[in-house]
N, C-alpha and C positions, 0 to 999 in steps of 0.2 A: 504494500500500500504506500502511496505517496505520503511523504511527511508533511504535516501542516506548515503553512507558510507564515513568516513573521507578519506583524501588523503593517498594513499599508500606511504611508505617510498621511498624517492628518486624521487617521482613524483612532477612535478612543481605545485606549488599552484597557482590557478587562483582565484583572489579576487578583488573586486572593491576597488578603493583608499579609500573610506569612511570606508569600512570594515577593511582594513589594519590599518588605523589610530585608529579606535575604538578598535581593538584587541591590539594595542600597549598600549593604555591608560588603558585598563582593564586587561592587563597581560594575554592575551589569545594566546595560541599556535595555529596558523591557521591550522597546520597539524592535529589537533584533531577535527576540525570543518567540519561538512558535508555541502557541498554546494548544495543548492536547485535550483540555477540558471541554465541557459543554459550551458551545458557541465560541470556541477559540479561547476560553478562559485559561490564563497562565497559572500554573500551580507551582508549588515548591519544587516538585520533581522536574518540571520543565526548566526551571532556572538552573538546577544542579546539572541537568543534562547539557544545557548550553555551556556551562562553565567547563565541563569535561571535554566537550567538543572543541572549545576555544583553546584549551591546553594542548590538545592533540594537533590542532591545525598549525601549519607553518606560519611564522610571523610575516605579516604583510609589510611591504616597504612603507616607511612613514612618509606622509605627505610633506612636501617642503613647507617650511614656515616662513612667514614674511620677515624680511630682514629688519631688525630694529634700527632706528636712527642712531647715529654716533652718540655715545655717552648715555644712552637709555638702558637702564637695567631691566633684564627680563628674568622674572622669577617663575620657576616651574611650580605648579600647584602640587601640594602633597596629596596623598590618597584621601586623607581625611578632608582636606579642603575641597577636593573634587566632589566627594560625596555630599558635603554641605552645600556646595553650589548647585548640584542637581536637585537635592531635596527642597531647597529654598525656592529655586526657580519653578519646580513643580507645584509648590504650595501657592505661590502668588499667581500662577497660571491657571490652576484648577479650583482653588478654594476662594469663594467670594467673602473676603474678610470684611468685618465691620468692627468698630471700636467704641467702647464706653468707658468713661473715666469717673472716678470718685475720689474725693479728699477724705482721708481718715485721720481722726484725732488720736495720735499714738501716745498722748501724755501718760495715761494710766498704764498702758502697755510697757512703756519705757521704765516706769517706776517698778512695775512687777518684775520685769527682766532684771533690773539691778538687784532687787532683793533676792530673787531666785538664784542668781549667779553668786551672790555673797553666801547664801545658804549652802550652795553646792561646793564651795571652797576651792574652786579652780579645777576640780576633777573633770567637769563638763562645763562648757560655756554655751549658754543659749543665746543665739543671735536674733536680730530682728527678722531675718529670713526664715529662721526656724518657726517663729511665731506666725508668720504669714503662711507658711506651708501647713502648719497645724490648722489654722483657720480655714484655709482652702479645703483641706480634707473634710472638715465638718460641713462646709458649705456644699461641696460636691455631693455629699450624701443626701442632701435635700434637693439638689438640682442636678440629677444624673445626666441630663442631656449635654452637660458640659464635660462629662466623662464618657464620651461616646465617639463613634467614628461613622462617617458617611461612606457606605459601601454599596455600589450598584443600586442606587435609588432607594436604599433602605438605611435606617439608623440603627447601628449596633451599639447598644448601651452596655458598657463593660461591667462585669460583676465585681471587679476589684478596682480600688482606687490606688494607683501607683503614680505618685507625683514625681516628675523629673525636675531636678534642680540644675540650672545652667552653671557650668564650670568653664572658665576661660583657660585654655591651654595655649602653648606656643603655636601648635599646629592648627588650632581652631576651637570653636565652641562646641561642647557636648552637654547633654542633659541626662545623665544617668538617673535611674528611677529608685525611689525608696518604696519597696514593695509593701502593699497593705498599709499605706500611710494612715488611713483612718483608724486603724487598730493600734497605733503607736502613741505613747504619751509624748508630751513636749520634750522631755529629756531624752527619750529614745530617738526622736526625730533629730535632735541636736547631735547625738552620738552617730547616727546613721549618716547625716550630712557630712560630718567631719571625716568619717571613714571613707565615704565616696570620693570626697575631694582629694584625700591623700592617695588612694589607690588609682584615681584618674591620672594624677601627676606621675605616678609610677608606671602607668600603662598596664595595670593588672586587673582591670574591670572585667566582669563576666559578660558574656554575650547578652544574657537576658536583662542585665542592668542597662546596657546600651539601648535596647529596643523595647523595653517593657513599660515605658512611661505612658500613661493615659491622659496626662495633663501636665503642662510645664509652667514653672515659675522662674522668671528671670529677674534678677535684682541688680541694678546699677547704682544703688545708694552709696556703696563704698567709693564710687568715682564721683560723688557729689552731683549726680544727675537728678534734676527735679522730676522729669517724666520722660517717657519714650513709649513706643509701641513695639510689640513683638510680632514675629511672623509665626504662624501656626505650623507645627511640625507634623506632617502627614504620618499616620492617618488620624491624628488627634482632631478634636473639634474646637479647642480653645486653648488660650495661653494667657498668663497674667504677667504684666510688666510692672515692676515696683521701683519707685524712685527713693530718694534720700529722705530721711526723717529730719526736718528742719523746724526751728522755732519760727512761727508765723503769727502776725496779729489777726485775731478772729473775733467775731461778735458772739458773746454768750450772755443771754438774758439782758440784752440791751447795753452791755458793756464791752469795750474793746480789751481783750486780754491776749496774752501770748501763750500759744499752745504748740506742742510738738506735732507737726502735720506731715502727712505722707500721701503722695498721689499714687493710685493704683489704676492701671489701664488694662481692661480686658479686651483681648482680640478673640472674635468668635466666628464660626462658620455659619453664614446665613442660610445654608441649606439645612442645617440642623436646628438652629434656634433663631431668635429674633431679638430686637432691641429691648422690648418690654421684659422679656425673660432675663436678658443680660443685666438690666437695671435691678431686677429683683435679686439676682445673684450677688451683685456688688453691694446692694443694701444689706443683705444678710452677712456678707463678709465684713463690711464696715461695723455692723452691730457687734459681731463677735470680737473684733480687734479692740473696739472701744469699751467692751466689757470683758477684759482679758482674763479674769478669774475663771471664765468658762473654758479656757484653754487647758486648765489644770484638771478638769473633770473627766 
C-alpha cells in the first residue's frame, strides 16, 4: 500500500497533543510528517517513524545562506531557541489571544510573606511568585476552562493542575511544571520552584517536567517591570504575566494612601473562553492574593 503523504502547504495539520509535544522536543516539522491516523491525523508513532527515517536518510546538501554585510555578527540558533521560535510562532499564528489586566493590592501578602519567611528560619524562602502560583492553582480549580486545551474543535479540560513557572536560561526561556500544584501547600510550592530552577540550570529536568504544564506563570518583577503580556504556550489555553510589587498611591475609603501594588495580565485563548470569564478569573485571583491567609489553608 502507498504510504500516506505529508500535509499539503496551507492545509491544517491534524495531530494528537502527544504528537505535537514530541515533535517540539525532537525538532520535527509536522508539515513533513505523514499521518496514518483517521483523516490523516498524526500520532506519536508517526513522529517517531519520521525521526527514524530522517536518521537513516543521507544528509541533504545545505542551502546556501545569504552573505552577511561586513562586520555583522551572525548567531546560529541553539536547538532550544529553534524550538521556542517554532512554538511561539505557532501560538501567535493559530491561537486568537486576548488580554485582561488587574491591579492587586499585595500589602497584606507582603507582610504575610515576611512573617512566614522569618518563621521558616531560612530553610525555605517563599517568594512573591510562589504566592501567585498558589493563588493561581486555587483559582484554576474554580475556573477549569483556563486549565484546558483546544483540540480539533473541542475543549479538553485537564484533570490535573500543573502550573509551569518561567525560568530564564542562557539558551532561552523554559517553563517546567510543578505537578498537582493545587494539592501542594505554599511551602511545598516554594520548595518545588527552587528545585526546578536549580535543576533547569543544571540541565537535568525530566521530560514530563518540560511538557507537563497546563498553565504558565511568568514573572518579570525581579527586573522591575511594571507589566507585560505573555504568549500562550500550545496546547495551553492561558498564561499569567506578573509585574513588580511597587508602592503606589491609591484611594481607600476616600483617602489617598500608599499600598504595595502589582499588575497581573492574563492572556487567554478566545476559542476556549471569553473576556467576561477572564475578568471573573482575575477577580477571584485578586481576592485570594488580597486575603493571603487563605493561601495557608
